[in-house]
C-alpha positions in Angstrom: 82.5 112.0 80.9 85.6 111.9 78.6 87.0 108.0 78.9 90.2 107.3 80.6 93.0 104.9 78.5 94.1 103.0 81.1 93.8 102.0 84.4 96.2 99.5 86.2 94.7 97.2 89.0 97.8 96.4 91.6 96.2 93.4 94.6 97.2 90.2 94.8 93.7 88.8 94.7 91.8 87.5 91.6 88.9 87.8 92.8 89.3 91.4 93.7 90.8 92.2 90.3 87.6 90.4 88.8 85.0 92.4 90.3 87.6 95.9 90.1 87.4 95.0 86.5 83.7 94.5 86.4 82.9 97.7 88.3 84.9 99.7 86.0 83.3 98.3 83.0 79.4 98.9 84.6 80.9 102.5 84.8 82.2 103.1 81.5 85.0 105.5 82.9 87.8 103.2 80.9 89.1 102.1 77.5 91.0 99.7 78.7 91.7 97.6 81.9 94.7 95.8 83.2 95.3 94.0 86.4 98.9 93.1 87.8 99.8 91.0 91.2 102.1 93.2 93.3 104.4 95.8 93.2 107.0 93.8 91.3 104.6 93.3 88.2 102.6 96.8 88.5 106.9 98.5 87.8 107.4 95.5 84.9 103.7 97.1 83.2 105.3 100.4 83.8 108.8 100.1 82.6 107.2 97.6 79.9 109.6 94.4 80.6 109.3 90.8 81.4 105.7 89.4 80.3 104.5 93.0 79.7 107.7 93.7 76.8 105.5 95.0 73.4 106.5 94.8 69.7 106.8 97.2 67.6 103.7 96.1 65.8 102.0 95.3 69.2 100.9 97.7 71.6 99.1 95.7 74.2 100.4 97.8 77.7 99.1 101.5 77.5 100.9 103.5 79.3 98.4 103.2 83.3 96.6 106.8 83.6 95.3 105.5 87.2 96.6 102.7 89.3 94.4 101.4 91.8 97.2 100.1 94.4 96.9 97.4 97.1 98.9 97.7 100.4 99.7 94.5 101.7 100.8 91.8 99.2 103.5 89.2 98.8 106.7 89.9 97.1 106.3 93.8 97.1 103.5 95.7 99.1 102.0 98.9 98.1 104.7 101.2 100.1 107.1 99.3 98.8 106.5 99.8 95.3 105.7 103.6 96.1 110.0 103.7 96.4 110.8 102.3 93.4 108.4 104.7 91.5 108.8 107.8 92.8 112.8 106.6 91.5 110.7 107.0 87.6 111.3 110.1 86.1 108.8 112.1 86.6 108.0 113.0 82.4 107.6 108.5 82.7 105.3 109.2 85.8 103.1 112.3 84.2 99.5 111.9 83.8 99.7 109.4 86.0 97.9 109.5 90.0 97.3 106.5 92.0 95.0 105.6 94.7 95.6 103.2 97.6 92.5 100.5 97.2 93.4 98.2 100.5 91.7 96.3 103.4 93.9 98.4 105.7 91.6 100.5 108.2 95.1 101.6 109.9 95.3 105.0 110.7 99.4 104.4 110.6 99.1 103.4 107.0 96.5 106.0 105.8 98.8 108.5 107.6 102.0 107.4 105.6 100.1 107.3 102.2 99.4 110.8 102.9 102.9 111.9 104.2 103.8 111.0 100.5 102.3 113.3 97.3 102.4 109.8 95.5 98.9 109.2 96.4 95.9 110.6 95.2 93.3 109.5 97.7 92.8 105.8 100.3 89.9 103.9 99.6 88.6 101.2 102.0 87.6 97.8 99.6 85.6 97.4 97.6 85.2 99.8 95.1 82.4 101.6 94.8 81.4 103.2 91.6 80.7 106.8 93.3 84.2 106.7 94.6 85.0 105.2 91.3 83.4 108.0 89.6 84.9 110.5 91.2 88.3 109.7 90.9 87.8 109.6 87.2 86.4 113.0 86.8 89.1 114.7 89.0 91.4 112.5 86.0 89.8 114.5 83.8 89.7 117.6 85.5 93.6 117.2 85.9 94.7 115.9 82.6 92.3 116.0 80.1 90.5 118.3 77.7 87.3 119.1 77.9 85.9 118.2 74.4 
């Protein structure tokens, strides 16, 4: 499987982000993994604003290919993020998939998530290797040309 360029973790828990980064490193599916702590930071990352602004000589924050998004976060939760994300031009969102990774097992959250075409999958924490590999394989089959 070809490596994904960048995965963005959006979760307010540093320990969850640490665990998920380790799982991604173990599976060796991505060149880079970045993490942010709420939907506002995720939007700033995507738009390369604030602390994610890049200089001409430095490209530190590549476009995420896969976004793992928590639902319950302070400042801007996962659903609020999706509202703002949907307003980003389609060409800027191209080749990005979003997966809810959450502790919420409420069927109402799951139904709301799948009501939008922006969510690829809904996974309950913790992130498991088999789920991660399946999502990476899906991304590869949809967007990457086999070598």
